[in-house]
N, C-alpha and C positions, 0 to 999 in steps of 0.2 A: 389445517396446519399452519403452524408459524414457522417462517424461515427465517436465519440469522439475516440476509438482504434478500429484499425481493423488489423488482423493478417492474411496474405495471403499465403498458402502454404511453411510455415516456418518451417525449418530443422535447425537442428545444431549437427555435428559430431565432436568427437574428435578423431584424427585417423580414425580406421577403426568400430568405436563404434557411431551408431547413437543414440544421447538421445531425440531430437525431431524430430518427424518423419511426417512432412507434418501438422502443425496445421492450421485452418483456425478459426479465431474465429471474430466475430464484435460486438460491446459494445458500446449501444448508451449513447448518453451524458445523464449524471444524474442517470445511472444504478449503481447498487450495485452487483458485482461479486463476489462469493467466488471460488475460484481455489481449489479442492482436488483431492487427489490421494494419494496412497500408499509411503510409502517412498522408494525413485529412481524412481518415476515417470517420474520427469523432471522438477517438478513445480517451485522450484528455477533457472533452467537453465531458463525455459520460463520468469520468473522476471528478470534475469540479460540480455536477449535480446533484453525485451522492454526497459529498462533501459540503454542500452547503454555499460553495463558492458561487453557484449560479443557480439560479430558480427555475424549475421546469416551464416551457410554454404549455405542457399540460402533462396528464400521466400523474403516477405515484411512484413515491420511493419509500420502502417501509424498512424499518432497522426492529429485529425481533418482534415484528407484528406492529410498530408503532409508526406511524407515517411521519415522515423525517423533512420531506418536500418542503419548502418554503421558511425552514428554520435557520437561524443564521449557526456559521462553523462550531462557534464555541457550545453553542446548544446542542449540537448534535455528537460534538466531542466529548460532552459531559454524558450522552447516552449511552455511548460506549463505542463511538468509531472515531478511528486516528488514520492521519492519512503522512505519508512523506511525498516529497516534490521531485521534479528532474533536475532543477538547482538543489545544492545542497543549501539546509535552511536550519544553521545553528547560529549560536552565541559566539562569535568568534574569540571574544576578548575574556569570554570566561574558560574554567578549565573543564576536563572532561567530567569530571565528577560534579562540578558545579552547573553546567548543562544538564547532566541526567536530574540533578536534584530538583530543577525547577519544574521537569516534567510529572516529578513523582509528588510534590507537595498537595495539588488540588487535589488528586484522589484521594489520597489519608485524612483532607478535611480541611487543611491549612488554608486559610482565607488571606487577604492583603492585611498584613498589620505590621507596625513596626516595634510591637511590644516584645517580640520574642527573638533569641539569639538562634539563629540557624544550627548553629554547633550543639545546640542542645535537644533537637529534634530528633530523639534516638530513631523511632521507629522510619523517620523518613532517611535518616544516614544509612542506616541497615540494610533499608530496599535499595536507596541509590547503589551501597558499594555491592551488591548482589548483581544490578544491572551493568555496571563497569565490570564484573567476570563476564556475565553473560556476552557481552559483545567483544569480549577478549582485549580489553585495552588496560589490564591492570598496570602495566610498564607504562601506561601514558595517564594515568589516575589524574595528576596535578599538570599536566602540559595544557597550555592554551589551546582550545580548538582550532585556533588560525595556523599553529603551528603542526598539526597533524598531515600524516601524507592526506592525499585526495580518497582513497580506500577506506582510511581511518576516519576521514570524516564522515563518510557514507555509512560506517559501522556505528559512530557514535548517533547520528540521525536515527538510524532504527532504533538504537535506545531510545531515545528522547519520544518517538513515537510510540513505542510500546509501553514507555513508563509511567502512563497515565492508567494503565490496566485494561484498555479497548478490547473488547471482544472481538470486533471485526478491524481487519488492519488495510487498509489502503495503498501499495507502494506502487509509485510511479517511476519506471524505470530505473530501478535501483541498481543493476551492473553497468549501466551507460560509462561508457570511458575506462571501463577496468582492461585490466590484462587478462589472459585467461587463466592465470594460476590465481588471480584475484580474485576472478570470479568464480570458479570452483570453490575457494574458501567462503564467499559470499554465500553462496546456494545453501552450503552447511548451516551457515549463521543464519540467513532465515527460516530454515526450516526449525533450527532449534528452538530459536524466539518465540514462534509463532505455533507452536505444540498447544493443541488445545483452542487455538483463537482460528477465526475465518478469516482468510488472506484472497485480496485481490490483488491483483500486480499487472500493469501494463509494462510490457516486454517486448524486444524486437530481436533479442538473440533466441532463436529457436532452440540452440541446446538448452539454454535454461528452461524455455518453457516446457520443454519435455523432461527435463531433469526433477521440475521444481513441481508443477500442476498435478492435482487429480483431475481436472477439466479443463477445458479451455474453450474460450467464447471468441467467436471470430466476427470484428466489427468490420463492415464495408459498406461507405455512402452511408453511415449512420443507422445501421440495423446489424442485426446479430444475424447472420446468415447460417450458423453453426454452432450448438453450445454442447459437448460430449467429452468424453475420454480423450487422452492423445492419441491412442491408437485409432479410434474412429475419425479423428480430425484427420490425422497422418493420411488415413485412404479415401477422404471424403473428396470427390472428383471435383466438386463444385467451390471446394475452399482452394484446392489447387490452383484452378482453374482463375478463381478471383486475387490470391494473395500468395499462396506458398511456393508453389513453383519447385525450382531448383533447391529451395532453403531446406523442404521437407525431405528430398532426397539426399542432402548435406545430413541432416539430422539423422535418417536412418543409418546411414555409413559409418556414424559416431557412436550408434548405442548397438 
């Protein structure tokens, strides 16, 4: 069976310090997975291994059945995996529309050339207009990214992340720094724009985790100690002891 994303005996060491210790994880196409764990558990390192920013010490990463460990990030992106970062990563001096169009161009087959006027690329412009609507930034279409609110910048980054048509999306703490109202809106946005896609997200807000994820992977000291449905993880005594504790009770009370 070919999974959308599969990690096999994945490890990563920095010198003598082992950060990721034999992670196995198999994600089906279309699943939404939340990766949780205490600070220093290895979550960001895991994302960096999957997206090619780091090379594993051993083990394998497979995207739709094809090994991608050792490939460069842009090569992995072109194979259908895209990610966002904890720190907003957009072009501040370009407009919302221009940011999104940058993400669209390569996926439509346009390469680096000075012989085309971007305004004449009807397919790219139509796809970009669709993305502007998807992320709810129609009223800010021509506003420079630097002048957007924080939540709007995060929405724009989500748009740039999905602009290339990737089938597997990695989001690193997408709701960090948002108010409860902004977070609620953002969960709905993520659900909408990832329909039909496979999603992995690192998230500390347990309300977001239980409201968004089909399954939860709990990482502690570089190992996945549980990978199951939110209900099963919520009831897992080992998980509660290792990480969740009162957060689970709080999340249960709110659902």
